[in-house]
N, C-alpha and C positions, 0 to 999 in steps of 0.2 A: 240729964238734969232739966227739970221743967223751968222755962223762963217765966218770971213774974210778969203779969200783964201790965202794960203801960196804958192807962185809960184813954188818953188823948190819941195815941196811935191806934188803939183798938177802934175808937169811934170815928176817927178821921184819917183813914189810911192815905187818901189822895193828898190831903193837905200836908200830912207828915212827909209824904214822898216829895212834894214840891219844895218844902222847907229844906229837906235833906239834900236835894239836887242843887239848889241854890247855894246852900252853905258849903258843900264840898267843893263845887266848882269855883265859887267866888274866893273862898279862903286859899285854896291851892294855887289859883291863878293870880291872886292879888299882887304878889311880889313882882310879877312880870310887868306890871303897870309902871314900875319905877326903874325899869331896865331899858337900855338901848336894845334894838333887835339883835338877838344872839341865839345860839343853840340852847343855852340855859333857859332863856325866856320862852322859847318855843316848847321846850320839854315841859315847863310848868303849865303852859296853856293846854297842851294836849293831854297831860296827865289829869289836869283839872277838868277837862272836857268829859271825863267819865262819871261825872256827878249823877246823871240820870240812872244808869244801870247800877251804880254803887248804892244809891239811895233806895232804888226799887228792891234790890236784894236785901238790904238791911231792914226795911220796913216789912217785907215779906217774912223774914226770919223773926223779927220782934213780935209779929202777930201770931207766930206759931204755924204759919202756912208753909207749904212745900216749896222751898226755893228751887229744887230740881224741876218741879212741874212748871214753875214760872220760866226758868231758863230753857226748858225744852222748846219753847216757842222760837228760840233763836236758831235752832237747827231743823225746824219743820220745813222740809222742802217738797214733800209730796202734796202739791196743791194743784196739779194739772199744768200742762204745757202753756195754756193760754195765759196764766198768771205770770209766768216768766217772760212771755212775749210782752205783756203789759208793763211789767216792772222795768224791762230793758228798753222797750220800744216807745212807750208813751212819752218819756222826756225827750227822746230824739225827735218824735213827731212834733212835740211842742216847740222845740228849737227851730224846726223847719217853718212852723207857723209864725213864730216870732220874727224870723228872718224875712218872711214874706210881708209881715205887718210893717216892719221897719222900712222895707223897700217901698211899700205903698204910701207911707207918709214922708218919703224922701229923707229918711234918717241916715245915720252914719254907718252904712253898710258898704263893704267892698266885696262884690261877688267873685272877684278874681283873687281874693286873699287865699293864702296857703292854709289848709286845715291841718290840725295836729296829726302827726303820724299815728298809726294804730298802736305802736309801742307806748308812746307818750299818753295816748288816750286811755289805754288799759291801765297804765301805771297810776294815772290820776284817779281812775275809778276805784282801783284796789285800795289806794290811800284813803279815799272817801269812805269806802266800805268799813274801814277800821277806825279812822281818826277824824273824819269830817262829816258826820251825820249818820253813819251806819251803826256799828257796834257801840260806839260811845254815846249814842242818843236813843235809838229806837226801842231797845229793851225797856226803857223807862217811859218815854212819852206815849208810845202806842202800846207796848206790852204790859204796862202797869196802869197808867192813868186813863187811857182811852177805854180800856175794857171796863173799868169801874164807873167811869162817868157816863158811858153809854146807857146804863140802867137808870141813872138819875135824870139826865138831860135829853136823851135821844142822841143819836150818832152825830148829827150835824152840829147842834149846839155844843156837844162835848168836844168836837174837833176844834171849834173856835175857842173854847176855854183853854184847851191844851195849847192851841196856837198862840194865844196871848201870853200864857205863862212861858212857853217855849221861847218866844221873842224876847221877853224880859230877862230870861236866863242868859241871853247873849250880851247883855248890857256892858259887862266889863271889857268885852272884846273891842268895844268902840273907843276905849281909852288905853288899850295895851298896844304899844307901838309895833310889836312884831306881827300883829294880826292884820289881815286885809281890811277888816271892818273899820280900823282906825283911820284909814285914808278915804273912806266913803264921803263924798260931798253930801249935803243935806238931802238933795233930791234923790240920791241913791239910797240913803238911809230910809226915806219914806217908802220908796219902791220896794226895798228889802222887807219892810214890815208887811206890806200888802202881799208880797210873794210868799212869806212864811205862813200867813194866815190861809191863803188859798192852797198852798202845798199841804198844810195840815189836813184840810178836807180830803184831798186826794189820797194822802197816806192813810187816813181813817178808813176810807172806802176799801183800799187794798187790804188793810189789816182785818177789818170787820168781815170781809168776804172770804178770807182764808184762815184766820187765826194764826197767821205766820208772821212773826217778827222778822224773819229772814227776808220775806218778800218786801216788807216795809224798808228794811235796810238797803236792799238792792235798788228799790225805787228811789229812795232818798239819795243814795250815792250817785245814781245815774242822773237824777235831776240836777245835782251839783256839778256833774261832769259834762252833761250835754251842752251846757252854755258855751263850752269851748268850740262847739260846732257852728255857733253864730258868727259869721264872718264880718266882724265889726271893723270899721275903717279907723285904725289907730290914729291917723293924722287928723281926723276930724273930731276925735274925742280929747286928744291932748294937743293943744295948739300953742306952739312956742313955750312948751313946758308948763302950760296952765290948763287945767281941766275945763273943758267946755261943758258947763253944767246943763245948757240947753240940750246938747246932744245926748248927754247922759240921761237927762229927763225923758227924752224920746224913747230911748232903749228901755228904761225902767218902766215907763207907762205901757209900752207895747207888751213887755214881758208879763206885767201884772194882768193886763187885759186878757191875754191868752189863757193864763191860768184861772182867771175868774170865770171865763167861759167854760173851761173844762170842769171846774168845781160846780158851777150852776147846772151844767148838763148832767153831772152825776147825781146831784140832789134831785133834779127833776125826774130822772129815770128811776132811781133806786128808792127815793123817799128820804125825808129828813130824819125819820126815827131810826133807820137801820143803816142807810147807805150801803146796803148789801142785799143780795139774794141768798136765801138759805140761812144757815146758822150764824149768828153774830156772837163773837166771844163775850162772855160775861165774867164777872169777878170770880165765880165758882170755877171757871175754866182755867184760871191762872193762880189757883191756890188759896183763894179766900174761903 
């Protein structure tokens, strides 16, 4: 049965995707804002976090494009060994640079702190791959929006547009008690926004260079996980039960500075228009 066209969705697929992603996530997660931290609240948040891929699939289907072709980006793993080294290694290298930066400014670092065990680290990474930035986000932000906005704005500006919308999509998490975002002090919130914009540039580079959402998922998940490797001095961040905002500000500032340098380096080397060498995914590559 042929689907009747919806003019606005036909003419504005990215805007339709953004609206759908926000609507699904905010509506599903909204009840958790009125709950104490609990498994029920957490389930609502994580089910709601799948707004980006759900919206991307629906908009793709409504426009009569091939949903399977769009989804195939999620399992595209033949991209060369170096991209898996990048996806897994770049965030770890960034964590090392952040640690050195915090040491240099005499921030809250304890180089003798115990790092997470490999089992814990891998467990957090796998969780992030599915529920905290990987499968629940990247098929939409990069696999749908980035590919289409590349053509209109060029890769760099497109990545910033996606980054702004992506940051705004998280807003309910700042008022839902069960999420870590709700406990961020203001300085951490500002640093988080800067971090998400710069990470959007890095993820656009990885996606545009490979056409693989899977690479973006791994890179995103590792970026979220690698922060566990920064040996922060807990007693200097939480003093007598009160968050030391100055110490948090130092960590946030160094974190953003490192990712800004990485993003600027990528733009300088690869160029603002593509952020990639070789073929850049376009809307026709993902079913339009």
